[in-house]
C-alpha positions in Angstrom: 20.2 19.4 -4.1 16.5 18.5 -3.6 15.8 15.1 -2.1 12.8 12.9 -3.2 10.9 10.6 -0.9 8.1 8.0 -1.1 6.4 6.5 1.9 5.2 2.9 2.2 2.5 2.6 4.8 1.6 -0.8 6.3 -1.5 -1.2 8.4 -3.6 -3.8 10.1 -7.3 -3.1 10.3 -9.9 -5.1 12.2 -11.9 -6.2 9.1 -12.7 -9.9 8.5 -10.3 -10.1 5.5 -7.5 -8.5 7.5 -8.1 -10.9 10.4 -8.2 -13.9 7.9 -4.9 -12.8 6.3 -3.3 -12.4 9.8 -4.6 -15.8 10.9 -3.3 -17.6 7.8 0.0 -15.8 7.3 0.7 -14.8 10.8 1.6 -11.3 9.4 1.7 -8.2 11.6 0.5 -6.0 8.7 -2.2 -6.9 6.2 -2.6 -3.7 4.1 -0.1 -1.6 2.1 -0.4 1.9 0.7 2.0 4.2 -1.2 2.1 7.8 0.0 3.7 10.6 -1.9 4.2 12.8 1.2 5.3 12.5 4.8 1.9 13.8 6.0 0.1 10.9 4.3 -2.2 13.3 2.5 -1.7 11.6 -0.9 -2.0 7.9 -0.5 -3.0 5.3 -3.1 -3.7 1.6 -3.0 -6.2 -1.1 -3.9 -9.0 -1.6 -1.4 -12.8 -1.5 -0.8 -14.9 0.6 -3.1 -17.4 1.0 -0.3 -16.6 0.9 3.4 -19.1 -1.8 4.3 -18.7 -4.1 1.3 -15.5 -6.2 1.2 -16.5 -7.8 -2.1 -16.0 -4.8 -4.3 -12.5 -3.5 -4.5 -10.7 -1.1 -6.7 -7.8 1.3 -7.1 -8.4 4.3 -4.8 -7.0 7.2 -3.0 -6.9 6.5 0.8 -7.0 8.8 3.8 -6.5 7.9 7.5 -9.8 9.5 8.5 -12.0 8.0 5.8 -13.4 4.6 4.7 -12.5 1.6 6.9 -9.8 3.6 8.7 -12.5 6.1 9.9 -13.9 3.5 12.3 -10.7 2.7 14.0 -9.6 4.5 17.2 -6.4 2.5 17.1 -4.8 1.7 13.7 -1.6 -0.3 14.0 0.8 0.7 11.4 4.3 1.4 10.2 5.7 4.0 7.8 8.8 3.3 5.7 10.5 6.3 4.1 12.3 5.6 0.8 14.8 8.1 -0.5 14.6 7.9 -4.3 16.1 9.7 -7.3 14.2 12.4 -9.2 13.9 10.0 -12.1 12.4 7.2 -9.9 10.0 9.7 -8.2 8.8 10.9 -11.6 8.4 7.4 -12.9 6.1 6.5 -9.9 4.1 9.7 -10.6 3.8 8.7 -14.3 2.6 5.2 -13.4 0.2 6.6 -10.7 -1.3 9.0 -13.3 -2.0 6.1 -15.6 -3.9 4.3 -12.7 -5.8 7.5 -11.9 -6.7 8.2 -15.5 -7.8 4.6 -16.1 -9.1 3.9 -12.6 -12.3 2.3 -13.8 -10.3 -0.4 -15.6 -8.6 -1.7 -12.4 -10.1 -4.1 -9.9 -9.0 -5.7 -6.7 -7.3 -9.0 -7.3 -9.5 -11.4 -5.2 -8.2 -14.4 -7.1 -4.7 -13.1 -6.5 -5.3 -13.2 -2.8 -6.0 -16.9 -2.9 -3.1 -17.5 -5.3 -0.8 -15.5 -3.1 -1.7 -17.5 0.0 -1.2 -20.7 -2.0 2.1 -19.3 -3.3 1.0 -19.6 -7.0 2.5 -17.0 -9.4 -0.4 -15.5 -11.3 -0.5 -11.9 -12.4 -3.3 -10.0 -14.2 -2.9 -6.9 -16.2 -5.7 -4.9 -14.5 -6.1 -6.6 -11.1 -3.9 -5.9 -8.1 -3.7 -6.7 -4.4 -2.7 -3.7 -2.3 0.9 -4.9 -1.7 1.1 -6.1 -5.4 0.3 -2.5 -6.5 2.8 -0.9 -4.2 5.5 -3.3 -5.3 4.6 -2.9 -9.0 5.1 0.9 -8.7 8.4 0.4 -6.9 9.6 -2.3 -9.2 8.7 -0.6 -12.5 10.4 2.6 -11.2 13.6 0.8 -10.4 13.3 1.3 -6.7 12.9 -2.3 -5.5 13.3 -5.9 -6.8 12.5 -8.8 -4.6 13.0 -11.3 -7.4 9.6 -12.8 -7.0 6.3 -12.5 -8.8 4.5 -9.3 -7.9 1.4 -11.2 -6.7 3.5 -13.0 -4.1 4.5 -9.8 -2.4 2.6 -9.3 0.8 2.4 -6.2 3.0 4.8 -8.0 5.3 7.3 -8.5 2.4 7.6 -4.7 2.0 9.4 -4.6 5.4 12.4 -5.8 3.3 12.6 -2.4 1.5 15.8 -0.5 1.8 14.2 2.4 3.6 14.0 4.0 7.0 11.1 3.2 9.4 10.0 6.7 10.5 7.0 5.7 12.5 5.5 2.6 14.1 2.5 2.6 16.3 -1.1 4.0 16.2 -1.4 5.8 12.8 -4.4 7.7 14.2 -2.0 9.7 16.4 -0.6 11.3 13.2 -3.9 12.8 12.1 -3.8 15.9 14.3 0.0 16.1 14.9 1.8 18.9 13.1 4.5 17.4 10.8 8.0 18.9 10.3 8.9 19.6 6.7 12.1 18.1 5.3 
């Protein structure tokens, strides 16, 4: 029987926003991404539209050798492997396809970042934080339920997922390393 997996990737970059989040929350990880494959070729999240402009954010596909990540020799990170059912996996794909199809409608949730830090429950239909987006996909697909408002889920909160940590360290080491297929 075929098994289905999703991968939650948590990182900490050296950007000003990441450093601010780390300072205020004392979190190890400040960014969250959902990957559809173990090789991290297909990753999605909410982040900067342009590498050098932290004030414009959106839904986007991410790669470890592009954007902000490109300028890191060392990228602290962690990968959580989630075994899911076929139905859950297909539900995540369906939701992702809606985000992809309507990508211009979605923006980064800057107000949500402030609300999250202040622990205020405020959600917007078309605005997401990175961790809010990952949690939204997992929650809506029946994979995870933390019993809190989605905007209060931080990258650090995702460590509570019922999954297996398959990597922790410098994510840049994964770029040229051959991966074993499952």
